[in-house]
N, C-alpha and C positions, 0 to 999 in steps of 0.2 A: 504494500500500500504506500502511496506517495501523497503526503499532505501539502506538497508544493507543486501543483499541476503545471505541466509544460504547455498544454493545449488550452489556452484561455477560453476559446470559443465554447468549450464543453463544460466549463466549470462555473459554479454558482454557489456563493456562500450565503447561508441562512443564519442570522444572528438573533437569538432569543435573549431578551433582557438588555436590549441595545441602549436603553436610556439610563441604565446604571453606570457607575463610574468605570468599572472594568469593561462592561459591554460596550460602552461608548468608545473606549480606547480600542477595542477590537475593530469596530467599524472604521474608526479613524485610520488605523494601520492598513486595513484592506483597501480603503480609498486612496491611500498614499502609495499603493503598489508595493508594499513591503512583502517579501524581500526583493522583488524585481518587478519591472513593468510587465503588464499583461499576465499577471498571475491569475486574476479572476476577471471575467467579463461582467458579472452581475453580483451585486451585494443586496440582499434583502434584510432590512432591519425590522424586527418585530418587537412591539412594545404594547403594554396594556393601556397606559394613560394617553391622553391627547397630546400631540406634539407635531409641529410642522418641521420640514427640512430646514427652513430658515432659522427656526429657533434651536436647532440641534447643534449649530456651529461645526458641523462636519465639513471637511474640505471637499467640495463638489465641483470646483471650477476647472480642474485640470482636464485637458482634452484626452489624455490617455487614461484617465481614471475609470474604474468600472462604473457601470450604470447603477445608481442607487435607487432602491424602491423602499419607501418607508410605509410600514403597515401598522396602524394603531388600533387600539380597542380589541386586542386579542388576549383573552383571559385564559391562561393555561390551567387554572384550577377548576374550571367548570366543564361538566359534561362527560360523556363516555369517550373512549378512544375513537369510536366511529363518528361521534358528533364533532369531536375536535378535528378529525380528518376532513370532514366536510367543510369546516370553517377554513382550514388552510387551503383546501382545493378551490374554494370560491374567492379567497382573498389574495392569494399570492400568485403573481404573474409568473408563468414559466416554471412552476414548482417542479415539474418533471426533470428539469435540468440541474436541480440542487445536488451538489456533490459533497459539500462540507457544512457541518452544523456546529455552531458555537453556542453552547448552552450556558448562559450566564444569568441564570434565574435562581432566586432564593426567596423563600417566604419564612420569616421568623415566627416562632411560636414558643412560648415559655414552657409548654408541655413537650418534653423531648419526644415522647411517642407520637404525639400529634404532629410535631414538626417533621418527623421521618415520614409519616403517612402522607402529609400534604405535599412535601417536596418530591417524594417518590411518585406520587400520583401525577404530578405535572410532567416529570421526566418520562414516565410511561406513555402519557398522551403524545408527547413530542416524538418519541422513538417509534411508537406505533403508527403515527401519521406519516412520518418521513419514510419508514420502510414501505408503507403502502403506496405512497405518491411519488417517490424519488428513486427510480431504478438505478441512478448513477451515484447514489449515496455511498460514500467510502470512508468517511472519517467524522468523528464527533469528539470535541474537546470541551472540558468543563473545569472550573476552578474550585478547589477546596480551600483549606486553610490550616494553620498550625494548631487548631483545636484537635486535629487528628493526631498530633504528637502529645496531647495532654497538657498544653501550656497553662490551662486553667486550674490544674490540680496543685495542691500545696507543694512548694519546692519545684514546680515545673513538671511534675509527673515522673514516670518511671524512666524516661529516656533523658540522656544528657546531651546538650548541644555540643557541636553543631549537629542538628537533626539530619539524618540520612533516610532516604526513601526505603532502604532495606530494613529499617527498624520495625516495620510492620505496624500492626494495630495495637491499641491499648488492650490490656487483658480485660475479660468480662468482669463485672457487668457493664463496664463503660462502653458506650456506643454512640454513634451519631449518624446523621444521614449520609455522610461521606462513605461509610462502610456499606450502607444499603445501596448507594449508587454504584459502588464498585462491584458488588455482588450481582446487581441487576444487569449492568452492562456486560460483565464477564459472561453471564449465562445467555443473555440475549444475542450477543455477537458470535457465539459459538457456531462455527461452520458457515458463517455469513461472509459476504464480500466487503463488509465494513468493519472498522476497528475504532478504538477510542483511546484517549489519553486524558490524564488528570494532571493539571498544573497546580502547584501548591505554593502560594505566596504567604507571607505573614501579613502585616498591616499593609493596606493599599493607601498610599499617601493621599490624603484628602484635605486636611486642614487642621490647624490648632494655633493657639497663641498663649500668652502669659495671663495669669500665673499657671504653672503646670498643675493640672488637676489630678494629683496622685501622691504617692509616697516616695520616700527617698530610695527604697529598694527598686521600685519600678523606674525611677529616674535614671538609675545606673545599670539596669538590666540590658544586656546586649541583644540586638535584634537585627534582622535584615529585611527591610520593607521593600515593597514592589510597587512600581507605578503601573497604571493601566496599560501603557505602551509596552512595557517589558512583558507583562502577562500575555499580551496579544501576540508577541513575536515568535515564540518557540514553535508555532504551528508549522513552520517551514522545514522542520527537521525530519519529517516523515516518521516520527516516533509514535507509534500506536501500540497495538497489541495489549491494551490495558495497562500501560505504564503510568506510574506516578513520577512526576518531575517537579522537584523543588525549583522555585524561580524567585529571583530578587534582582533589584537594580544593580547591586554589586556584591561581590563575595565578602568584602571586609565589613564586619558588623558595626553598628552604630549604637549609641545610647542617647536617651533623651537629654541627658546633661549636655551632650555635644550638640544635639539637634535643636533643642527648644529655643535658645537665644536667637538662632538664625531665622527660625520661623516667626518668632515674635517681631524681629526687626523688619520683616516684610510689611508689617502693619504699622510701622513707626513706633512700636512699643519696645519695652525692655523686659527680657526674661527675668523672672525673680524666683526661680527654683521651685522645689516640690514642697508638699506639706499643707497646701491650702484646701479648704473644704469645697465640696461640690454640692449643689450646682453653682453656676456663675452668680446667681442672685445672692449667694452667701460667701462669695469667694474673696472677701477683703476688697482690695482695690487693684486695678490694672495700672501699672506705672508707665508713664510716658515722659519723655523729655519735654514734649510740647505741652504747654498749659491748655486747659479747656478741652482735652481730648478724651476724658474718661468715658462719658456716655456713648459717644460715637464709636470709640474703640471697643467698648464692651459689647455693643450691639453687633459690631462687625464680627467679633470673635464668636459671639453666640450664634450668629447666622451660619458661620463657617463650620462650627463644631456640631451644631444642630442635634439635639436629642441625646447628648451624652455619648456620642460614638466612641470617644476615647476613654470613657469611664472605666470600662473593663481593663484596658491597657494600663490606666493610671493606678488602679487599686488592686486588681486581682492578679495581673501577670507580672510578678515581681522577680522571677528568675530569668536567667539568660535563656534566649529562645532562637538564637541564630540558626540559619539553615545551611547545610552543606550543599554546595552547587557542583560538586565533583561529577555527578552523573550527567547533568545537562551539559557541563563542559566537555565531558568525554564524547558526547553526541555531536559536538561541534558548535554549540551555541556559546560564544565567547563575549557577546556584546554586554557592555555595562553602561549604566547611566548615573549621573550625579543625583542621589536621592533627594537632596535639598532642592535642586532645580526642578525635580519632578513635582514636589509639593508646590513650588512657586508657579509652575505651569498650570497646575490645577486651580490655584488661587486666581490667576489671571483669567482663566476661562470662566470661572464663577462670576468675576467682575464683568466680563464681556456679555455674559448672559443675564446680567442684572440681578444675580443672586447675592452679590456683595456690592456695597457702595463704592463709587470710584474714589 
């Protein structure tokens, strides 16, 4: 199986969850012809919420770019496989030419069993529909995360970083939908002409500022975060067969003690360390060299961090959790990115989209 097609006329990428940070990055990379021009002729981005191409900020102006088709209002959590198949058949142009599926969908639920049930149901609808409608379907890629290595457990779990793909699963009774996905895809792809791969980043750089909402231990814990662009790129390796691939912007780990002041400076603020309470409404003060900036700075940070995304990282993930990138390096993926610049790039896009004040 080859996940970097040579005959673009026959290849069509179908991206589910395209409005999320990582899914958005997948579409961006596809439209920018990574890793080479004429890799795909068509890209179909599928999302549930309303959105226009103009509001997406995807690069669509290049003459050599694949044709983009944006399909909105597709709810993966509703209906039977047959009903969902009919939805895709009626909504997606040239669906019979789809060869590659990027499944970047996740629905959170505080009940672990319900989370597994809901997410597996969505994946089953997608795979069932694609198998039925897409005779050229050859490859599916999906992202997991370092929860699969047990980073949420006291002391960082049974595995010691840098985390390697060969470490396997957490011992029972620990489980999550990652394992359910792996089992489902391994069984479903047996004897088929398609295969799959799982890419595993840690934190996806999205946004944060001062003061750091966490503990000293989490402030100094080592990690290897991944930008949406880096997550999107390993698809060209031809690595399928149910492989798990760790992915990160760079091999050298970081700490928030190193990272936080740089992120804060982007907003004209000064990082002031760990140990402040959460949420922001009770977080003391945000320090800035410029007078009169407190309210606007706090609002900007709150919009960026939205909903306590980093709360878990600040308070619960206190041990080192860096990933080993040896496996993906051995497969030939050597590209690295500046993690701080990846966060800045996300901030700039949020501003362009009106999600952050100028």
